[in-house]
TIKOL-301845 format. One line per 8 residues: number of its first residue (from 1); their letters; for each residue x, y, z of N, C-alpha, C. Coordinates in steps of 0.05 Angstrom, whole numbers, always signed. Each point is the difference from the previous one (the first is absolute). Layout:
% residues N
NUM> A> X:Y:Z:X:Y:Z:X:Y:Z; ...
//
This chain:
% residues 70
1> VQRARPLL> +350:+335:+180:-28:+6:+3:-4:+11:+29; +18:-11:+20:-4:+15:+25:+3:+29:-1; +21:+11:-13:+5:+30:-4:-23:+10:-19; -10:-9:-16:-26:+12:-14:-23:-1:+9; -6:-13:+29:-23:+0:+12:-15:+21:+7; +17:+20:+9:-14:+31:+12:-10:+13:-27; +12:+3:-20:-8:+3:-27:-23:-5:-10; -1:-28:+0:-20:-10:-11:-25:+6:+18
9> NRLGLSLF> +2:-3:+27:-22:+11:+16:-13:+22:-2; +20:+18:-2:-11:+30:-10:-16:-4:-24; +8:-18:-16:-15:+1:-31:-23:-14:+9; -7:-12:+17:-26:-19:+0:+9:-28:-1; +23:-7:+0:+5:-29:-7:+8:-15:+25; -12:-23:+9:+2:-17:+21:+18:-22:-5; +19:-6:+15:+12:-32:-6:-6:-19:+25; -10:-17:-13:-5:-21:+25:+15:-26:-1
17> FLPAYAPE> +10:-10:+23:+19:-20:+1:-9:-26:+1; -6:-16:-20:-11:-29:+4:+19:-20:+1; -10:-21:+11:+16:-24:+6:+2:-19:-28; +24:-8:+1:+11:-15:-23:-18:-18:-15; -15:-14:+13:-22:-15:-11:-27:+9:+13; -20:+10:-9:-25:+11:+4:-22:-3:-18; -1:-28:-12:-28:+1:-15:-22:+7:+0; -2:+2:+29:-30:+13:+2:-6:+28:+3
25> LNEVEAVF> +21:+16:-7:-1:+30:-9:+9:+3:-33; +6:-15:-15:-6:+0:-23:-22:-17:-15; -13:+21:-13:-24:-8:-10:-6:-22:-24; +26:+2:-8:+4:-16:-29:+4:-30:+8; +6:-7:+26:+9:-29:+12:-31:-17:-6; -21:+16:+9:-27:-14:+0:-10:-10:-26; +10:+13:-20:-4:-4:-29:+15:-20:-9; +25:+4:+10:+22:-20:-12:-8:-31:+9
33> GVIKSYEL> -3:+3:+32:-13:-24:+16:-21:-14:-18; -24:+16:-18:-20:-17:-9:+14:-14:-25; +13:+18:-14:+10:-1:-24:+22:-31:+1; +14:+0:+18:+22:-26:+8:-23:-25:+7; -18:+1:+19:-19:-16:+11:-17:-16:-17; -14:+21:-18:-24:-7:-11:-3:-3:-29; +18:+24:-15:-4:+10:-26:+26:-15:-16; +24:-4:+15:+18:-14:-12:+16:-22:+12
41> PERSYATL> -17:-18:+2:+5:-23:+21:+29:-22:-13; +4:+2:-22:+18:-9:-16:+31:+9:+9; +18:-8:+11:+22:+15:+8:+28:-4:-18; -6:-22:-21:+26:+3:-19:-9:+5:-31; +16:+16:-16:-5:+0:-25:+25:-4:-15; +2:-8:-18:+21:-12:-19:+20:+23:-13; -17:+24:-5:+12:+24:-14:-13:+22:+18; +17:+20:-9:-15:+28:+7:-20:+9:-13
49> PELMTAVR> -1:-5:-23:-29:+7:-13:-24:-12:+11; +5:-27:+8:-25:-11:+9:-8:+9:+30; +22:+8:+11:-5:+14:+29:-15:+22:+1; +10:+15:-22:-14:+26:+1:-27:-1:-10; -7:-18:-18:-31:-5:-12:-10:-7:+23; +7:-15:+24:-12:-10:+17:-6:+21:+21; +23:+17:+3:-11:+19:+21:-18:+22:-12; -2:+8:-26:-18:+20:-11:-29:-17:-2
57> RAFRRYRR> -4:-28:+4:-22:-8:-2:-10:-2:+27; +17:+1:+22:-4:-2:+31:-14:+25:+1; +8:+21:-10:-3:+28:+10:-27:+2:-10; -6:-5:-22:-25:+6:-13:-17:-13:+15; -6:-28:+4:-11:-19:+18:-11:+16:+26; +21:+7:+16:-4:+24:+24:-11:+21:-5; +7:+15:-21:-19:+24:-15:-28:-6:+1; -3:-24:-14:-31:-8:+2:-14:-3:+21
65> RLNRRR> +17:-19:+17:-10:-6:+27:-11:+32:+11; +15:+13:+2:-4:+29:+13:-21:+14:-10; -11:+3:-28:-18:+8:-14:-24:-14:+9; -6:-28:+3:-18:-16:+6:-14:+11:+25; +20:+1:+22:-8:+15:+29:-17:+28:-1; +4:+20:-23:-7:+22:+3:-27:-1:-8
//
């Protein structure tokens, strides 16, 4: 990557070094925070299909919550 930087810069691409953990720089972290805290409060599921169903429902509820704000 270091060797490719000059070529990438000439092509108009810039690389930024980020800290190993920087949730404030990742917009999806805010969404996942709401999902985990409010929309998906239960923390254990007996099967993977039950977990997947719960996650899908949580995202649907989150989407509805966003749509109500508009």
